[in-house]
C-alpha positions, -999 to +999 in steps of 0.1 A: -514-838+053-550-826+057-560-790+054-555-772+087-584-758+106-590-722+109-574-703+138-604-681+143-635-688+163-617-710+188-617-712+225-593-689+246-571-719+254-568-730+218-559-694+208-533-692+236-518-724+222-518-709+187-499-679+201-473-701+216-469-722+184-466-692+161-443-672+184-419-702+190-400-697+157-397-660+163-380-669+196-354-690+177-347-662+152-341-636+179-322-660+202-297-667+174-292-630+166-288-621+203-262-648+209-242-635+179-245-599+192-235-610+228-204-629+216-195-608+186-159-602+199-153-640+204-168-648+170-147-621+154-115-636+169-125-671+157-135-663+121-119-629+114-085-629+131-062-599+129-037-579+149-062-551+154-089-560+179-111-531+167-109-544+131-117-579+142-147-567+161-159-545+133-157-575+108-178-596+132-203-568+136-206-562+099-212-599+094-240-595+120-253-566+099-250-585+066-278-609+077-301-579+079-293-568+044-309-600+031-341-593+050-358-572+023-350-599-002-366-625+021-395-602+028-403-600-009-398-637-019-410-654+012-436-628+019-451-634-015-450-672-008-468-666+025-495-643+010-501-669-017-499-702+001-509-694+037-495-681+070-489-716+082-469-727+051-447-696+053-440-700+090-429-736+086-406-727+056-389-699+075-383-721+105-365-746+083-342-719+068-335-705+103-324-739+115-299-743+087-285-708+094-280-713+131-264-748+126-239-733+101-224-709+127-226-735+155-205-762+138-183-742+115-145-748+121-126-716+129-102-697+105-072-714+121-085-748+108-100-742+074-087-707+066-106-683+043-135-708+039-145-702+075-155-665+072-170-670+038-192-699+049-202-681+081-212-651+060-233-673+038-250-688+068-258-654+082-272-643+048-295-674+048-305-665+084-313-630+073-333-642+043-356-663+064-358-636+092-371-612+065-406-626+067-406-644+101-415-614+122-440-601+097-457-635+094-460-639+131-474-604+136-499-608+108-510-642+121-516-629+156-535-598+142-557-621+122-567-644+151-572-617+176-607-610+189-621-575+182-605-549+205-576-572+215-553-568+185-527-548+204-525-573+232-523-603+209-497-589+185-476-577+215-467-614+220-447-614+188-423-590+204-428-608+237-414-640+223-383-620+213-379-608+248-380-644+261-352-650+236-333-621+250-336-633+285-328-669+276-298-659+256-286-637+284-291-665+310-272-690+289-245-663+283-241-656+320-239-693+328-212-700+302-193-668+313-195-680+349-185-716+345-161-714+315-127-697+317-121-666+295-096-686+274-121-714+268-149-689+260-128-674+233-118-708+219-151-727+219-174-716+248-193-692+226-206-721+206-226-735+236-254-710+235-257-716+197-258-754+203-287-748+228-306-731+199-299-761+176-313-785+202-347-769+205-353-768+167-371-802+166-396-791+193-403-759+173-410-779+142-434-801+162-453-770+175-456-753+141-466-784+123-500-783+139-505-746+135-540-738+121-546-714+092-562-680+098-597-674+087-588-640+072-563-657+048-589-684+038-614-657+030-592-635+008-556-638-005-536-632-036-533-662-059-504-654-082-470-637-081-482-612-107-509-601-084-484-596-056-463-574-078-493-553-089-505-549-053-470-539-041-468-513-069-499-496-054-488-500-017-453-483-019-465-453+002-476-476+030-443-495+028-423-462+030-442-449+060-441-484+076-403-484+072-400-451+090-423-463+118-402-494+123-369-476+124-375-464+160-384-500+171-355-518+155-328-492+164-340-491+200-342-529+203-307-536+190-292-508+210-306-520+244-301-558+237-276-570+211-253-540+214-253-537+252-227-564+260-203-550+234-209-514+246-206-522+283-175-543+279-155-523+253-166-487+258-176-486+295-150-512+306-175-532+327-172-569+331-189-593+306-211-606+334-222-571+343-231-562+307-250-595+302-267-590+336-280-556+324-292-572+291-310-599+311-329-572+331-337-554+299-353-585+284-374-590+315-384-553+315-394-555+278-415-586+284-434-569+312-441-537+294-449-550+259-483-567+266-493-539+290-487-512+264-502-534+236-534-536+257-532-499+265-531-491+227-563-511+224-579-487+249-565-452+240-553-458+204-519-464+188-509-429+177-509-413+212-484-439+224-463-436+193-460-398+196-453-398+233-425-423+230-407-408+201-408-374+218-395-391+250-365-406+231-358-373+214-357-355+248-338-380+269-317-406+249-285-385+243-285-368+277-290-402+294-260-416+275-239-386+284-248-391+321-239-428+318-205-424+300-195-396+324-191-421+352-197-456+339-211-481+364-234-511+365-261-491+383-260-463+357-260-487+328-290-505+343-309-473+349-304-460+314-312-493+297-344-498+318-356-463+308-349-469+272-366-503+276-397-486+288-398-463+258-390-491+234-417-514+247-443-487+249-436-477+213-434-512+200-465-524+218-484-499+196-463-498+164-463-534+154-501-538+155-505-503+139-484-515+110-506-545+104-536-521+103-522-498+076-510-525+053-537-539+029-550-573+041-543-593+009-507-581+010-501-581+048-472-606+050-453-590+021-460-554+029-454-556+066-423-577+062-408-555+035-413-523+056-399-539+088-370-555+069-360-523+052-359-505+086-339-533+101-315-536+072-308-499+068-309-489+105-314-516+131-290-543+120-263-518+114-268-503+149-239-521+167-215-513+138-227-477+134-226-470+171-191-485+174-179-465+144-194-432+156-177-436+189-144-445+172-146-415+149-159-388+173-144-400+206-179-394+221-191-426+239-226-411+241-231-413+203-255-443+206-280-418+221-277-395+190-283-425+167-314-433+188-326-397+185-324-399+147-345-431+147-371-414+170-373-384+146-382-406+117-407-425+138-424-392+148-426-380+113-441-413+101-467-413+129-478-378+120-484-386+083-498-421+087-533-413+097-546-410+061-530-443+051-547-461+080-581-446+070-577-458+034-567-493+046-597-494+069-620-483+041-606-510+018-607-539+043-634-529+067-611-536+095-615-520+129-587-499+143 
């Protein structure tokens, strides 16, 4: 295959096509994780049976979380590959690994058929999925930042998260359709596989889109050439990775609280119908998709840090009280109102945070540094959010505890924002990049 052309200095239509091509795989990654979160209870009964429904659900949620524990490993290994061989090569490799991961869960026979092999193989499939996802989001964000025109980085990078919201909406729509047309008994037996099968069917199209993805001009001008160089650069960049991890905690905890955890929370803690909980999740996805590009563009005009500070303070002030109000008298309307408010705060923060992280990470190490920071936040905090929230409620008896968990994430994000200015100035001085 011939060397791909540069993605820079192209027409607006070609850049729009490049955004679609690069974000398409990010869509698949998030679609798969959302479907797993939506149908965690059914998946738990299929692969982790037991007399205690809470134990079965927790095993399923911990398997969901296990995929996130592999993300830092994938960030280091696949991030180094991407920083050495190109954004395009890394994006194609991660898409192939994601395809294997989603197919494993889709076609795996249940525990009743193959016994202990079922949960073991499902866990291995989730670990592979997490390994590939460790660099997927970072590579997409870096690619979009590197092809963005001056003064438009926030808007361009926001479509990385935007593609995730399309996945949230799509997964919720498919979930609502299957819940509506398939009986509860059939859903528990095999119906939950239908949304996963939909993901498998779109894989060939995604490969076709990414196959023609052009390389970025920034990578062609300067990149690391050896694994040793990656290791040396990472040794110098650990303060950036630490601050970046703290910045990303707010994003990843918020996102998984208002999306993947909402159906489980609504159905098991608020005792709403599965359709009601999925309907709220659908609305959240639409809300996120609207606010993300708006706030990404706003960050281009007023700066990243004002939005980051305002949103973290907003979560600290309102998350737990909002959850108390919701759990005092659970209803579809209250759940929708709380989730849409948290969606606004999440999207406003994320619209500024993701591009901000690409700006404070050194250019030659962008895929590895960004991916490691984001993956550590997701592995330690975000991916564990459904399990931690469920566990906190079970231990304390307080159904509003997800709000307290969100507040902790916001506190870390606020601290990181306040100390990150110096790191950004140093990165700008090294790379000559505009804020």
